[in-house]
PDB file of N, CA, C and O in Angstrom:
ATOM      1  N   MET A   1     101.404  85.691  99.488  1.00  0.00           N
ATOM      2  CA  MET A   1     101.385  85.832  98.053  1.00  0.00           C
ATOM      3  C   MET A   1     101.553  87.306  97.711  1.00  0.00           C
ATOM      4  O   MET A   1     100.962  88.170  98.359  1.00  0.00           O
ATOM      5  N   ARG A   2     102.345  87.587  96.712  1.00  0.00           N
ATOM      6  CA  ARG A   2     102.543  88.939  96.216  1.00  0.00           C
ATOM      7  C   ARG A   2     101.553  89.170  95.080  1.00  0.00           C
ATOM      8  O   ARG A   2     101.426  88.346  94.174  1.00  0.00           O
ATOM      9  N   ALA A   3     100.863  90.286  95.142  1.00  0.00           N
ATOM     10  CA  ALA A   3      99.926  90.647  94.083  1.00  0.00           C
ATOM     11  C   ALA A   3     100.254  92.045  93.593  1.00  0.00           C
ATOM     12  O   ALA A   3     100.714  92.900  94.350  1.00  0.00           O
ATOM     13  N   ARG A   4     100.009  92.256  92.318  1.00  0.00           N
ATOM     14  CA  ARG A   4     100.164  93.579  91.713  1.00  0.00           C
ATOM     15  C   ARG A   4      98.821  93.970  91.122  1.00  0.00           C
ATOM     16  O   ARG A   4      98.139  93.160  90.495  1.00  0.00           O
ATOM     17  N   VAL A   5      98.459  95.213  91.332  1.00  0.00           N
ATOM     18  CA  VAL A   5      97.221  95.733  90.774  1.00  0.00           C
ATOM     19  C   VAL A   5      97.592  96.906  89.876  1.00  0.00           C
ATOM     20  O   VAL A   5      98.132  97.908  90.345  1.00  0.00           O
ATOM     21  N   LEU A   6      97.305  96.781  88.598  1.00  0.00           N
ATOM     22  CA  LEU A   6      97.559  97.830  87.620  1.00  0.00           C
ATOM     23  C   LEU A   6      96.277  98.634  87.462  1.00  0.00           C
ATOM     24  O   LEU A   6      95.235  98.087  87.101  1.00  0.00           O
ATOM     25  N   ILE A   7      96.353  99.922  87.730  1.00  0.00           N
ATOM     26  CA  ILE A   7      95.179 100.789  87.709  1.00  0.00           C
ATOM     27  C   ILE A   7      95.384 101.842  86.626  1.00  0.00           C
ATOM     28  O   ILE A   7      96.411 102.520  86.591  1.00  0.00           O
ATOM     29  N   ARG A   8      94.390 101.971  85.739  1.00  0.00           N
ATOM     30  CA  ARG A   8      94.466 102.908  84.617  1.00  0.00           C
ATOM     31  C   ARG A   8      93.147 103.649  84.471  1.00  0.00           C
ATOM     32  O   ARG A   8      92.102 103.147  84.884  1.00  0.00           O
ATOM     33  N   PRO A   9      93.190 104.840  83.886  1.00  0.00           N
ATOM     34  CA  PRO A   9      91.929 105.531  83.599  1.00  0.00           C
ATOM     35  C   PRO A   9      91.109 104.721  82.592  1.00  0.00           C
ATOM     36  O   PRO A   9      91.664 104.106  81.681  1.00  0.00           O
ATOM     37  N   LYS A  10      89.792 104.726  82.764  1.00  0.00           N
ATOM     38  CA  LYS A  10      88.922 104.054  81.801  1.00  0.00           C
ATOM     39  C   LYS A  10      88.999 104.761  80.455  1.00  0.00           C
ATOM     40  O   LYS A  10      89.329 105.945  80.380  1.00  0.00           O
ATOM     41  N   ALA A  11      88.695 104.029  79.406  1.00  0.00           N
ATOM     42  CA  ALA A  11      88.648 104.617  78.072  1.00  0.00           C
ATOM     43  C   ALA A  11      87.632 105.759  78.070  1.00  0.00           C
ATOM     44  O   ALA A  11      86.527 105.619  78.594  1.00  0.00           O
ATOM     45  N   GLY A  12      88.011 106.875  77.484  1.00  0.00           N
ATOM     46  CA  GLY A  12      87.112 108.020  77.409  1.00  0.00           C
ATOM     47  C   GLY A  12      87.198 108.974  78.583  1.00  0.00           C
ATOM     48  O   GLY A  12      86.580 110.039  78.561  1.00  0.00           O
ATOM     49  N   ILE A  13      87.959 108.610  79.615  1.00  0.00           N
ATOM     50  CA  ILE A  13      88.134 109.474  80.782  1.00  0.00           C
ATOM     51  C   ILE A  13      89.355 110.366  80.535  1.00  0.00           C
ATOM     52  O   ILE A  13      90.400 109.884  80.099  1.00  0.00           O
ATOM     53  N   LEU A  14      89.221 111.654  80.813  1.00  0.00           N
ATOM     54  CA  LEU A  14      90.310 112.599  80.641  1.00  0.00           C
ATOM     55  C   LEU A  14      91.523 112.174  81.461  1.00  0.00           C
ATOM     56  O   LEU A  14      91.398 111.859  82.645  1.00  0.00           O
ATOM     57  N   ASP A  15      92.690 112.167  80.834  1.00  0.00           N
ATOM     58  CA  ASP A  15      93.938 111.767  81.474  1.00  0.00           C
ATOM     59  C   ASP A  15      94.967 112.876  81.258  1.00  0.00           C
ATOM     60  O   ASP A  15      95.795 112.774  80.354  1.00  0.00           O
ATOM     61  N   PRO A  16      94.928 113.935  82.073  1.00  0.00           N
ATOM     62  CA  PRO A  16      95.849 115.055  81.865  1.00  0.00           C
ATOM     63  C   PRO A  16      97.318 114.671  81.988  1.00  0.00           C
ATOM     64  O   PRO A  16      98.154 115.239  81.286  1.00  0.00           O
ATOM     65  N   GLN A  17      97.656 113.725  82.856  1.00  0.00           N
ATOM     66  CA  GLN A  17      99.050 113.290  82.969  1.00  0.00           C
ATOM     67  C   GLN A  17      99.494 112.594  81.690  1.00  0.00           C
ATOM     68  O   GLN A  17     100.594 112.836  81.194  1.00  0.00           O
ATOM     69  N   GLY A  18      98.646 111.740  81.166  1.00  0.00           N
ATOM     70  CA  GLY A  18      98.970 111.061  79.915  1.00  0.00           C
ATOM     71  C   GLY A  18      99.130 112.046  78.772  1.00  0.00           C
ATOM     72  O   GLY A  18     100.030 111.891  77.946  1.00  0.00           O
ATOM     73  N   GLN A  19      98.275 113.054  78.709  1.00  0.00           N
ATOM     74  CA  GLN A  19      98.377 114.072  77.659  1.00  0.00           C
ATOM     75  C   GLN A  19      99.668 114.869  77.787  1.00  0.00           C
ATOM     76  O   GLN A  19     100.307 115.177  76.781  1.00  0.00           O
ATOM     77  N   ALA A  20     100.057 115.204  79.011  1.00  0.00           N
ATOM     78  CA  ALA A  20     101.299 115.943  79.224  1.00  0.00           C
ATOM     79  C   ALA A  20     102.505 115.124  78.765  1.00  0.00           C
ATOM     80  O   ALA A  20     103.412 115.658  78.126  1.00  0.00           O
ATOM     81  N   VAL A  21     102.517 113.846  79.085  1.00  0.00           N
ATOM     82  CA  VAL A  21     103.613 112.973  78.654  1.00  0.00           C
ATOM     83  C   VAL A  21     103.617 112.849  77.136  1.00  0.00           C
ATOM     84  O   VAL A  21     104.675 112.902  76.510  1.00  0.00           O
ATOM     85  N   GLU A  22     102.441 112.685  76.547  1.00  0.00           N
ATOM     86  CA  GLU A  22     102.344 112.554  75.088  1.00  0.00           C
ATOM     87  C   GLU A  22     102.870 113.802  74.377  1.00  0.00           C
ATOM     88  O   GLU A  22     103.507 113.696  73.329  1.00  0.00           O
ATOM     89  N   ARG A  23     102.608 114.984  74.942  1.00  0.00           N
ATOM     90  CA  ARG A  23     103.117 116.229  74.343  1.00  0.00           C
ATOM     91  C   ARG A  23     104.612 116.400  74.576  1.00  0.00           C
ATOM     92  O   ARG A  23     105.307 116.954  73.724  1.00  0.00           O
ATOM     93  N   ALA A  24     105.117 115.935  75.713  1.00  0.00           N
ATOM     94  CA  ALA A  24     106.524 116.133  76.056  1.00  0.00           C
ATOM     95  C   ALA A  24     107.468 115.214  75.293  1.00  0.00           C
ATOM     96  O   ALA A  24     108.589 115.614  74.978  1.00  0.00           O
ATOM     97  N   LEU A  25     107.044 114.004  74.991  1.00  0.00           N
ATOM     98  CA  LEU A  25     107.947 113.044  74.338  1.00  0.00           C
ATOM     99  C   LEU A  25     108.485 113.548  72.999  1.00  0.00           C
ATOM    100  O   LEU A  25     109.692 113.456  72.775  1.00  0.00           O
ATOM    101  N   PRO A  26     107.642 114.083  72.086  1.00  0.00           N
ATOM    102  CA  PRO A  26     108.204 114.612  70.839  1.00  0.00           C
ATOM    103  C   PRO A  26     109.174 115.775  71.070  1.00  0.00           C
ATOM    104  O   PRO A  26     110.148 115.920  70.331  1.00  0.00           O
ATOM    105  N   ALA A  27     108.918 116.600  72.082  1.00  0.00           N
ATOM    106  CA  ALA A  27     109.825 117.701  72.395  1.00  0.00           C
ATOM    107  C   ALA A  27     111.191 117.190  72.849  1.00  0.00           C
ATOM    108  O   ALA A  27     112.186 117.907  72.746  1.00  0.00           O
ATOM    109  N   LEU A  28     111.244 115.969  73.344  1.00  0.00           N
ATOM    110  CA  LEU A  28     112.501 115.351  73.771  1.00  0.00           C
ATOM    111  C   LEU A  28     113.137 114.499  72.674  1.00  0.00           C
ATOM    112  O   LEU A  28     114.156 113.845  72.896  1.00  0.00           O
ATOM    113  N   GLY A  29     112.529 114.511  71.493  1.00  0.00           N
ATOM    114  CA  GLY A  29     113.103 113.791  70.366  1.00  0.00           C
ATOM    115  C   GLY A  29     112.532 112.411  70.123  1.00  0.00           C
ATOM    116  O   GLY A  29     113.052 111.676  69.283  1.00  0.00           O
ATOM    117  N   PHE A  30     111.490 112.039  70.823  1.00  0.00           N
ATOM    118  CA  PHE A  30     110.867 110.727  70.626  1.00  0.00           C
ATOM    119  C   PHE A  30     109.651 110.900  69.731  1.00  0.00           C
ATOM    120  O   PHE A  30     108.770 111.709  70.020  1.00  0.00           O
ATOM    121  N   SER A  31     109.603 110.139  68.645  1.00  0.00           N
ATOM    122  CA  SER A  31     108.477 110.265  67.716  1.00  0.00           C
ATOM    123  C   SER A  31     107.670 108.982  67.675  1.00  0.00           C
ATOM    124  O   SER A  31     108.094 107.941  68.176  1.00  0.00           O
ATOM    125  N   GLY A  32     106.490 109.083  67.065  1.00  0.00           N
ATOM    126  CA  GLY A  32     105.654 107.904  66.886  1.00  0.00           C
ATOM    127  C   GLY A  32     104.955 107.439  68.146  1.00  0.00           C
ATOM    128  O   GLY A  32     104.637 106.256  68.267  1.00  0.00           O
ATOM    129  N   VAL A  33     104.708 108.339  69.089  1.00  0.00           N
ATOM    130  CA  VAL A  33     104.043 107.975  70.343  1.00  0.00           C
ATOM    131  C   VAL A  33     102.629 108.541  70.327  1.00  0.00           C
ATOM    132  O   VAL A  33     102.427 109.709  69.993  1.00  0.00           O
ATOM    133  N   ALA A  34     101.654 107.714  70.687  1.00  0.00           N
ATOM    134  CA  ALA A  34     100.261 108.160  70.716  1.00  0.00           C
ATOM    135  C   ALA A  34      99.512 107.412  71.808  1.00  0.00           C
ATOM    136  O   ALA A  34      99.958 106.361  72.270  1.00  0.00           O
ATOM    137  N   ASN A  35      98.390 107.951  72.213  1.00  0.00           N
ATOM    138  CA  ASN A  35      97.503 107.314  73.195  1.00  0.00           C
ATOM    139  C   ASN A  35      98.224 106.957  74.493  1.00  0.00           C
ATOM    140  O   ASN A  35      98.157 105.817  74.952  1.00  0.00           O
ATOM    141  N   VAL A  36      98.908 107.927  75.077  1.00  0.00           N
ATOM    142  CA  VAL A  36      99.630 107.707  76.328  1.00  0.00           C
ATOM    143  C   VAL A  36      98.647 107.807  77.486  1.00  0.00           C
ATOM    144  O   VAL A  36      97.850 108.742  77.554  1.00  0.00           O
ATOM    145  N   HIS A  37      98.706 106.850  78.386  1.00  0.00           N
ATOM    146  CA  HIS A  37      97.889 106.863  79.595  1.00  0.00           C
ATOM    147  C   HIS A  37      98.798 106.614  80.789  1.00  0.00           C
ATOM    148  O   HIS A  37      99.643 105.719  80.762  1.00  0.00           O
ATOM    149  N   VAL A  38      98.623 107.399  81.819  1.00  0.00           N
ATOM    150  CA  VAL A  38      99.417 107.245  83.037  1.00  0.00           C
ATOM    151  C   VAL A  38      98.516 106.628  84.100  1.00  0.00           C
ATOM    152  O   VAL A  38      97.425 107.127  84.376  1.00  0.00           O
ATOM    153  N   GLY A  39      98.980 105.558  84.679  1.00  0.00           N
ATOM    154  CA  GLY A  39      98.236 104.883  85.740  1.00  0.00           C
ATOM    155  C   GLY A  39      99.149 104.675  86.928  1.00  0.00           C
ATOM    156  O   GLY A  39     100.123 105.404  87.118  1.00  0.00           O
ATOM    157  N   ARG A  40      98.827 103.680  87.717  1.00  0.00           N
ATOM    158  CA  ARG A  40      99.675 103.374  88.860  1.00  0.00           C
ATOM    159  C   ARG A  40      99.679 101.859  89.101  1.00  0.00           C
ATOM    160  O   ARG A  40      98.778 101.128  88.690  1.00  0.00           O
ATOM    161  N   LEU A  41     100.723 101.440  89.776  1.00  0.00           N
ATOM    162  CA  LEU A  41     100.892 100.036  90.117  1.00  0.00           C
ATOM    163  C   LEU A  41     100.944  99.918  91.628  1.00  0.00           C
ATOM    164  O   LEU A  41     101.751 100.584  92.278  1.00  0.00           O
ATOM    165  N   VAL A  42     100.089  99.075  92.193  1.00  0.00           N
ATOM    166  CA  VAL A  42     100.071  98.829  93.629  1.00  0.00           C
ATOM    167  C   VAL A  42     100.535  97.395  93.843  1.00  0.00           C
ATOM    168  O   VAL A  42      99.967  96.460  93.280  1.00  0.00           O
ATOM    169  N   GLU A  43     101.567  97.228  94.657  1.00  0.00           N
ATOM    170  CA  GLU A  43     102.053  95.892  95.014  1.00  0.00           C
ATOM    171  C   GLU A  43     101.729  95.634  96.473  1.00  0.00           C
ATOM    172  O   GLU A  43     101.921  96.503  97.324  1.00  0.00           O
ATOM    173  N   LEU A  44     101.239  94.443  96.757  1.00  0.00           N
ATOM    174  CA  LEU A  44     100.929  94.109  98.136  1.00  0.00           C
ATOM    175  C   LEU A  44     101.054  92.612  98.368  1.00  0.00           C
ATOM    176  O   LEU A  44     100.835  91.805  97.464  1.00  0.00           O
ATOM    177  N   ASP A  45     101.406  92.263  99.580  1.00  0.00           N
ATOM    178  CA  ASP A  45     101.448  90.866 100.006  1.00  0.00           C
ATOM    179  C   ASP A  45     100.133  90.574 100.718  1.00  0.00           C
ATOM    180  O   ASP A  45      99.754  91.277 101.655  1.00  0.00           O
ATOM    181  N   VAL A  46      99.447  89.538 100.267  1.00  0.00           N
ATOM    182  CA  VAL A  46      98.154  89.177 100.862  1.00  0.00           C
ATOM    183  C   VAL A  46      98.159  87.698 101.217  1.00  0.00           C
ATOM    184  O   VAL A  46      98.782  86.880 100.539  1.00  0.00           O
ATOM    185  N   GLN A  47      97.455  87.374 102.291  1.00  0.00           N
ATOM    186  CA  GLN A  47      97.321  85.970 102.680  1.00  0.00           C
ATOM    187  C   GLN A  47      96.158  85.325 101.932  1.00  0.00           C
ATOM    188  O   GLN A  47      96.202  84.137 101.615  1.00  0.00           O
ATOM    189  N   ASP A  48      95.118  86.110 101.653  1.00  0.00           N
ATOM    190  CA  ASP A  48      93.912  85.589 101.008  1.00  0.00           C
ATOM    191  C   ASP A  48      93.649  86.365  99.728  1.00  0.00           C
ATOM    192  O   ASP A  48      93.087  87.459  99.764  1.00  0.00           O
ATOM    193  N   SER A  49      94.053  85.802  98.604  1.00  0.00           N
ATOM    194  CA  SER A  49      93.914  86.514  97.328  1.00  0.00           C
ATOM    195  C   SER A  49      92.461  86.673  96.879  1.00  0.00           C
ATOM    196  O   SER A  49      92.181  87.441  95.959  1.00  0.00           O
ATOM    197  N   THR A  50      91.543  85.961  97.514  1.00  0.00           N
ATOM    198  CA  THR A  50      90.135  86.112  97.137  1.00  0.00           C
ATOM    199  C   THR A  50      89.595  87.479  97.549  1.00  0.00           C
ATOM    200  O   THR A  50      88.522  87.878  97.097  1.00  0.00           O
ATOM    201  N   GLN A  51      90.316  88.193  98.391  1.00  0.00           N
ATOM    202  CA  GLN A  51      89.882  89.515  98.825  1.00  0.00           C
ATOM    203  C   GLN A  51      90.367  90.638  97.912  1.00  0.00           C
ATOM    204  O   GLN A  51      89.952  91.786  98.077  1.00  0.00           O
ATOM    205  N   LEU A  52      91.226  90.330  96.965  1.00  0.00           N
ATOM    206  CA  LEU A  52      91.799  91.360  96.103  1.00  0.00           C
ATOM    207  C   LEU A  52      90.738  92.149  95.327  1.00  0.00           C
ATOM    208  O   LEU A  52      90.815  93.374  95.238  1.00  0.00           O
ATOM    209  N   GLU A  53      89.778  91.463  94.785  1.00  0.00           N
ATOM    210  CA  GLU A  53      88.716  92.131  94.022  1.00  0.00           C
ATOM    211  C   GLU A  53      87.992  93.165  94.888  1.00  0.00           C
ATOM    212  O   GLU A  53      87.764  94.294  94.455  1.00  0.00           O
ATOM    213  N   ALA A  54      87.638  92.777  96.094  1.00  0.00           N
ATOM    214  CA  ALA A  54      86.951  93.696  97.012  1.00  0.00           C
ATOM    215  C   ALA A  54      87.853  94.862  97.398  1.00  0.00           C
ATOM    216  O   ALA A  54      87.382  95.993  97.521  1.00  0.00           O
ATOM    217  N   MET A  55      89.139  94.604  97.590  1.00  0.00           N
ATOM    218  CA  MET A  55      90.080  95.682  97.914  1.00  0.00           C
ATOM    219  C   MET A  55      90.126  96.718  96.795  1.00  0.00           C
ATOM    220  O   MET A  55      90.150  97.923  97.045  1.00  0.00           O
ATOM    221  N   CYS A  56      90.138  96.230  95.572  1.00  0.00           N
ATOM    222  CA  CYS A  56      90.169  97.137  94.421  1.00  0.00           C
ATOM    223  C   CYS A  56      88.883  97.949  94.327  1.00  0.00           C
ATOM    224  O   CYS A  56      88.923  99.162  94.119  1.00  0.00           O
ATOM    225  N   GLU A  57      87.759  97.290  94.479  1.00  0.00           N
ATOM    226  CA  GLU A  57      86.462  97.967  94.355  1.00  0.00           C
ATOM    227  C   GLU A  57      86.235  98.988  95.463  1.00  0.00           C
ATOM    228  O   GLU A  57      85.607 100.022  95.233  1.00  0.00           O
ATOM    229  N   ARG A  58      86.734  98.711  96.650  1.00  0.00           N
ATOM    230  CA  ARG A  58      86.427  99.566  97.799  1.00  0.00           C
ATOM    231  C   ARG A  58      87.491 100.607  98.109  1.00  0.00           C
ATOM    232  O   ARG A  58      87.181 101.630  98.721  1.00  0.00           O
ATOM    233  N   LEU A  59      88.763 100.372  97.697  1.00  0.00           N
ATOM    234  CA  LEU A  59      89.804 101.305  98.096  1.00  0.00           C
ATOM    235  C   LEU A  59      90.847 101.597  97.022  1.00  0.00           C
ATOM    236  O   LEU A  59      91.141 102.761  96.748  1.00  0.00           O
ATOM    237  N   LEU A  60      91.402 100.569  96.421  1.00  0.00           N
ATOM    238  CA  LEU A  60      92.563 100.775  95.560  1.00  0.00           C
ATOM    239  C   LEU A  60      92.254 101.518  94.264  1.00  0.00           C
ATOM    240  O   LEU A  60      93.077 102.301  93.790  1.00  0.00           O
ATOM    241  N   ALA A  61      91.098 101.286  93.695  1.00  0.00           N
ATOM    242  CA  ALA A  61      90.720 101.934  92.442  1.00  0.00           C
ATOM    243  C   ALA A  61      89.366 102.612  92.603  1.00  0.00           C
ATOM    244  O   ALA A  61      88.545 102.214  93.429  1.00  0.00           O
ATOM    245  N   ASN A  62      89.157 103.630  91.805  1.00  0.00           N
ATOM    246  CA  ASN A  62      87.850 104.275  91.746  1.00  0.00           C
ATOM    247  C   ASN A  62      87.110 103.674  90.561  1.00  0.00           C
ATOM    248  O   ASN A  62      87.379 104.057  89.422  1.00  0.00           O
ATOM    249  N   PRO A  63      86.184 102.744  90.789  1.00  0.00           N
ATOM    250  CA  PRO A  63      85.552 102.023  89.679  1.00  0.00           C
ATOM    251  C   PRO A  63      84.734 102.911  88.741  1.00  0.00           C
ATOM    252  O   PRO A  63      84.366 102.474  87.651  1.00  0.00           O
ATOM    253  N   LEU A  64      84.448 104.130  89.140  1.00  0.00           N
ATOM    254  CA  LEU A  64      83.712 105.034  88.254  1.00  0.00           C
ATOM    255  C   LEU A  64      84.584 105.542  87.112  1.00  0.00           C
ATOM    256  O   LEU A  64      84.089 105.747  86.004  1.00  0.00           O
ATOM    257  N   VAL A  65      85.870 105.749  87.362  1.00  0.00           N
ATOM    258  CA  VAL A  65      86.746 106.341  86.352  1.00  0.00           C
ATOM    259  C   VAL A  65      87.990 105.517  86.052  1.00  0.00           C
ATOM    260  O   VAL A  65      88.771 105.878  85.171  1.00  0.00           O
ATOM    261  N   GLU A  66      88.188 104.404  86.778  1.00  0.00           N
ATOM    262  CA  GLU A  66      89.397 103.612  86.588  1.00  0.00           C
ATOM    263  C   GLU A  66      89.076 102.139  86.358  1.00  0.00           C
ATOM    264  O   GLU A  66      88.124 101.590  86.913  1.00  0.00           O
ATOM    265  N   ASP A  67      89.896 101.529  85.530  1.00  0.00           N
ATOM    266  CA  ASP A  67      89.889 100.079  85.360  1.00  0.00           C
ATOM    267  C   ASP A  67      91.092  99.531  86.114  1.00  0.00           C
ATOM    268  O   ASP A  67      92.082 100.235  86.314  1.00  0.00           O
ATOM    269  N   TYR A  68      91.004  98.283  86.529  1.00  0.00           N
ATOM    270  CA  TYR A  68      92.141  97.667  87.208  1.00  0.00           C
ATOM    271  C   TYR A  68      92.318  96.240  86.713  1.00  0.00           C
ATOM    272  O   TYR A  68      91.384  95.594  86.237  1.00  0.00           O
ATOM    273  N   GLU A  69      93.549  95.781  86.846  1.00  0.00           N
ATOM    274  CA  GLU A  69      93.898  94.414  86.471  1.00  0.00           C
ATOM    275  C   GLU A  69      94.728  93.835  87.602  1.00  0.00           C
ATOM    276  O   GLU A  69      95.721  94.435  88.015  1.00  0.00           O
ATOM    277  N   ILE A  70      94.334  92.689  88.100  1.00  0.00           N
ATOM    278  CA  ILE A  70      95.046  92.022  89.189  1.00  0.00           C
ATOM    279  C   ILE A  70      96.001  91.011  88.598  1.00  0.00           C
ATOM    280  O   ILE A  70      95.610  90.153  87.808  1.00  0.00           O
ATOM    281  N   ILE A  71      97.266  91.121  88.991  1.00  0.00           N
ATOM    282  CA  ILE A  71      98.303  90.209  88.518  1.00  0.00           C
ATOM    283  C   ILE A  71      98.874  89.514  89.754  1.00  0.00           C
ATOM    284  O   ILE A  71      99.564  90.139  90.559  1.00  0.00           O
ATOM    285  N   GLU A  72      98.593  88.247  89.897  1.00  0.00           N
ATOM    286  CA  GLU A  72      99.052  87.491  91.062  1.00  0.00           C
ATOM    287  C   GLU A  72     100.342  86.761  90.722  1.00  0.00           C
ATOM    288  O   GLU A  72     100.524  86.282  89.603  1.00  0.00           O
ATOM    289  N   SER A  73     101.234  86.683  91.702  1.00  0.00           N
ATOM    290  CA  SER A  73     102.451  85.900  91.538  1.00  0.00           C
ATOM    291  C   SER A  73     102.727  85.163  92.844  1.00  0.00           C
ATOM    292  O   SER A  73     102.246  85.558  93.906  1.00  0.00           O
ATOM    293  N   ALA A  74     103.488  84.115  92.754  1.00  0.00           N
ATOM    294  CA  ALA A  74     103.776  83.297  93.945  1.00  0.00           C
ATOM    295  C   ALA A  74     104.695  83.989  94.897  1.00  0.00           C
ATOM    296  O   ALA A  74     105.032  83.435  95.943  1.00  0.00           O
TER     297      ALA A  74
END
């Protein structure tokens, strides 16, 4: 099974990459952009999807400063 894990900074956590992108977009001519957050996407093939939660908690995400969302596909 292919799984995707979307990892983002928690609300209220400083996101310097997101701030840099938010400042750069208007300089490139894009307007109306706000609240930019930069995260990461981890894709992995797993045999046992019941282990995904533990993988996220122990390695893939830092639960103190990041939220994650598991997206499973066949």
